[in-house]
C-alpha positions, 0 to 999 in steps of 0.5 A: 499556529498549526491550528490557524493555518488548518482553518485557513486551509479548510476555508480555501477547500471549502471555496474550491468544493462549492466551485466544483461540485456546486454545493456546500460541504457536508459535515462528513466531508468537513470531518474527513478534512479535519482528520486529514490534516493530521494524517497529512503532517505524519505521512507526508513527513514519513513519505519525505524520509522514505523518499530521500532514503529510497533515492539514495539507496537506489544511487548507493546500490546500483541497479543490480542491488536495487534489483535484489532489494526489490526482489526481497520486497516482492517476496516479503509482499507475498508472505505478508498476505499469509501473515496479515490475512486480510486483518487490516481492512477487516479490523477498520471495517468492524471496529469503526462501524461498531457502536459499542466499545465492548464490540470494538475491543473484541473485534480488535482482540480477535484480529491481534490473536490471529496475527500472532498465531499466523506470525508464529506459524510462519517463523516455525515454517521458515526455520524448517523449510527455508532451504527447500523454498529458496532452492525451489524458487531459485533464490538466495537463502538470505533473500527468502529469510530476510523477506519473512522477517521483513513481512512479519514486522511489516504485517504487525505495523500495518495491523496496529496502524489499522487499530490506531486509525480505527479509534480515530487516534490520528494525531497520535498516529501522525506524531509517531510516524514522524518519529518512525521516519527519523529512525529509519533515516538515522539507521540508514545514514549510520549503516551506509554513510558512516560505516560505508556499507553498500549491501541491500540487506542494510536498507531492509534493516533500516526499514525494519528498525523503524517499523519495529519501533513504531510497533512497540509504540502502537502496541502500548497505545492500544494494549488496554483494548485487548480482551479475550477471544470471542467465538461470534466475532471471530466468525464475523471477521473470517467471513469478511476476511476470506474475500479480502485475503482472496482479493489481496492474493490476486492483486498481489500476484498480478502486481508482483508478476511483472517484477518476478518475470523481469528478474527471471527472464531479463535479469536483476539489473533490468529489474532494478531499473523497471523498480526505479520507474515504479518508485519515481511515481509510487513514492509520491502517489503512495503517500497521497494514497496513504494520507487519503485512505488513512481517514477516508475508509474509516469515515466512509464506512459510516456513510449509508449513502455511497452514491455522492461519494462515488460522484465526487471521486468521478469528478475529480478524477475527470478534472484532475487526470490531465494536470495531475499527470503533468505533475507526476511527470515532472516529479518522476522525471526529476527523480529518475534523473537523480537516480543517475544515468545507469538507470537509462532515462526513457520518456515513454516509461515516465509518461506511462507510469505517471498516468497509471499513478494518477489512476491509482489515486482514484482507484484506491478511493474507489476500493475503499468505498467498495470495501465498505459495501459487504455484498459488492465486496463479496462479488468482486472476487469473481471478477478477479479470478477472471483477471488473474486467468487472463494475466497468467495467459499473457505472462505465459505468452511473453515468457514463451516468446522470450521477450527481451525488452522492458517496454512489453512489461510496461504495457502490461502493467498499464493494462493491469492498472486500467482494468483494475480501476475500471473493475473496482469503479463498477463494483462501487455501485450495487448490481453494477459488476459485469460477471 
């Protein structure tokens, strides 16, 4: 039954493709759609669960509790950089492009050993220095420890997920992401509705439980592919992942800077409100990006001529911006209404985050394209240094003048997204990055 509906949808997409682009779909595009159907099933269900859990958490915790959860998330995302070390993108790049099974296994194994080592080092580091770090950053010690644990589990989940999709196990991945969503929902209901807990840490525990079970399942799937460490493959990985780490660090700093400054200057409650607006579009758009890139990067990595793909993404961005933004506006407006009156509904914020969310869909596709072009990908880090410098200046000015409204942070967020998408798009075409 599912296969019949899948074929019908593909036929409709073929008609739309001919109408929009003026030609038949290529075999690569058809393969992308076939794999995408399984990706959609699992990630969409998982996304619905996370949406329900996130909104319930926002209502139960209130702006202050929700702000603390997002502070843990910000710290966890920063720690994840140094645990994951860019091995998710790197493993997909090398595993999916390798023709020999032996090479695939060696690349997989080297990435796996790197993450095991970094996780162990972070555990040791946290045990000995968690008090000093929490004091230095003016955080509660519990927030830092929760963030480290969550970051390690999240990093391992991300890496194992990249292994599974690198070998095109999309059906397997989809089915067990549904299981993950069910576990997260069940644990959340147990803590918040059955036991009546109302602390943000139990939300973290709910997510961690689902992620941990998925890690075990994915590990059992790929454990036969883990072989001995290989020096040459390790050097290949490190060369590519160095750039990935630098770009991820810069991207995470720029994406987290707003939350850190809001928490520091405006308070945890305002951080909770700001995070709610981000979530109101990010939940939906984030799932779209996951569904597309889950299949898009492994496939585009195998295509020699990227120019046709770039032109298609350009056209989809042009044609979809207005209708896409309108749909996201309705979605965001509805979610903010569900969050409750404490979150102060602001139409300007809803419009701004809706436009930026749609741009991020195109930006994620451009990023997958540039990540598959090693030379352009290496050059992109130079631009990132400049962007990071400019953003430190802008946020420094905000800190000095003691800004007391969220609007300035919303405008800076919009500027970040626009610049990011523009630069990545330029980087997709050889020698077109402006230095």
